[in-house]
N, C-alpha and C positions, 0 to 999 in steps of 0.2 A: 420522756414527754409523751403522753397518749395519743395515738392515731387520728383524728378528725376524719367523719364521716363525710360523704357527699349530704346526704340528710341534716348533719351539725350544722355544715355551710351556708347550706339554704334556708335551715330553722333562721343562722343568727342574720342573716340575707332579708327574710320576711319582716324580724323583728329592729331593726337597725333606722337610722334618722337620715337622710339626706347629706348632710353633713359627716356622719358614722362612715359613709360606704364611700363615701368621696375624700375621707381619711385615709379607708381603707386600696384605695385604688393607687391613691398617692405615694402609697407604703411600697404594693406591690411594682409599681412603676422604677420607686427608687433603686430598690434590692435587686432587682433581675436586669434592672437596665430596659425595658421595655416601655412603649407609649399606648395608652389604650385608643388614642386616635386610629379613627378607620387610616389606611396609608392611602388608598382609592379618592377620596374625600379632598385630602391633602392635595392630592395632583390635580384636582378638577377645580380646584378653587386658587389654584397655582395658574392654570392654564385662563380661566377663567380673568382671574386678576391683570395678567398680561395685556389680555386685549382691550378693557374699557373700564380698569378700575375693579374695585374689590367689590363681591358681587353676596358676600357674606363678611359681618364683622362682629364682634368682640365687645361690650360694653364692660368696661371693670370700672371697680369703684374702687378712684383711689383717695378719698379724704373723707369723712364725714364730717366735717364743718363742725359748727356750736350745737346744730341741732338734733343731735343721735334721734331721739323717737321720733322726727317725721320723715329722720330717712329711713328708719326700721318701718317703718308706716309703708314708705315707698315702696321698698322693697318687698313687701310682702303684698301687695297691688300688683308690682311687675310679676313677681317669682311665684306667686303662690302659692308659698311658705307658708309654715302656723309661724307662730312670735317669738318661738326660741330659736328653731333654725333661722330666722331671717335676723334677729339680735347676733348668733352663733357667726353669719355671714359677715354682717356690719362688721360685729366687734374683730374678726380676720381681714380687714382691710390693708395693703390691695387685697380688693377676692372681685371675681369673677360673677357679674348676675346673670346677663345671659350671651349664649355665642351663638356661632354660625346662625346668624338673624339677618335681614336684611336689613342695609342702610336705613333704610324709613324705619323701620321700625327702631333702631339703637336712637335715631334722632326723637321718636318719642320719646325714651326714655329715659334718655338723656335729659332731658328736658325736666321730665319727670323729678327726676332725684335731684337737677342742680335746683329747679324751684324749692325742694327738702330743704337745701341748702349743701348739699353735698358738691363734691366734687370728680368727676366722669372721664376718660378716658375711652374712645370706641378704636379700636382697630381693624 
C-alpha cells in the first residue's frame, strides 16, 4: 500500500462532504478506540448539569414520519446543509441534527422538525 502524505490527506479533506468527514471520524474512533469529543467540554457539561439541569443538549432525529421531503427541507433550514447532505442525514435516521446547543434553541429546532412530521429526541 502506498503511503499517504499530509498533503494527500488535506486534499481529501478539502473535497469531502460533511457526511463523508463524519464517516471518517467514526471509522477512526472505532478503529483506534478514541473519541473526537473534547474531554474538557465533557467535564464542564457534567458540572453544569449537576447544578441546574443541562446547559447544552443534543437534538436527534429519531423518525422521519410520512413527510420525508418536508423533514429534509426543515433539516436544510436548521443545519445549512445542501440538499444531498440533508437528505443523507435524514436517510441515516436516527441521526444527530445539532449538538451542544442551548435548550431553548433545541426546543425551537424540535418544533420545526415535529411540524414537518418528524419525531425528535432532545437529550
